[in-house]
N, C-alpha and C positions, 0 to 999 in steps of 0.2 A: 231377325223376325222369327218369333216362335209361334207354333200352332198348337191348339189343344188336341189332346189325344181323343180318339173315338170312344164313344160310350155305348151302352146297350141300346140307346135310341138314335145314335148318329154314326156315320161312317165318313171316310175321306173320299173325295172325288177331285180329279184333276180338272181344272177349269179350262185347260186348252184342248185336251183330247177326250175327256170323259171317263178315263180309267177309274175303276173302282176297286181294283184288286191287287196291284203290284206297285210297291213304293220302297225306296231306300230311305231309311230314317236315321238321322244323326241325332243322338241324344246324350245328355250328360246325366249321370246318376250318382247319388251319394248313398252307399249301402253299407250295412253291417252284415258280415257273413260269418257263420260258424263253420270253421274248417276242422275236419277230422283227419289226422295223420295216422297212417298205419305204421307198423314197426320198421318198415323199409324206408319210411320218409315220404311216401306218396300221399298227396292230399286229395280230399274230396270235400266239396261244398255241400253241407247237409242242411243248412238253413240260410235264407237270405231275407233281410228286412230292408225295404227301400225307404230311406229317410226323406229323400227329395229326388225329383226327376224333372228334367226340362228337355223338351223336344226342340232342338236347335234348327233343324231344317228337314224338309221332306221333298224328295225328288221322285218324279214319276218315272217308272221303269219303261213305259211305253214311248213317251215323247221326250224324255230326258229334261223336262221342265223343272226348274228349281223354285220352290216357294210359290207354286201356283195351285196349291191344294186347299180346298175348303171343306168345312164340315157340312154334310147334308143329312137329312133324316133317313133312317133306314126304312125300307118298305114295311108297312104294318106297324110302325112304331106308335103312330097315333091311336090305332085300334087297341094296342096293348095298354096304353095309358088310360083309355076310356073304360077298360074292363075292370 
């Protein structure tokens, strides 16, 4: 079961305990990274482009529930859309 990522208008909420702030997220991503190597061979990621990303599961950190997270509106999101 996958869940959509939060947006500017939505956020996650655990349906069991009401948690809005702490989640463990398992996701898969396909990315292209630009690596810069120094002369000693140490690398540093300087650019990352996400080609595809899937959220596989979300676990609530408060009650440990798995896949019990829903998207809900952020406070004031409706007011921002009307403006």
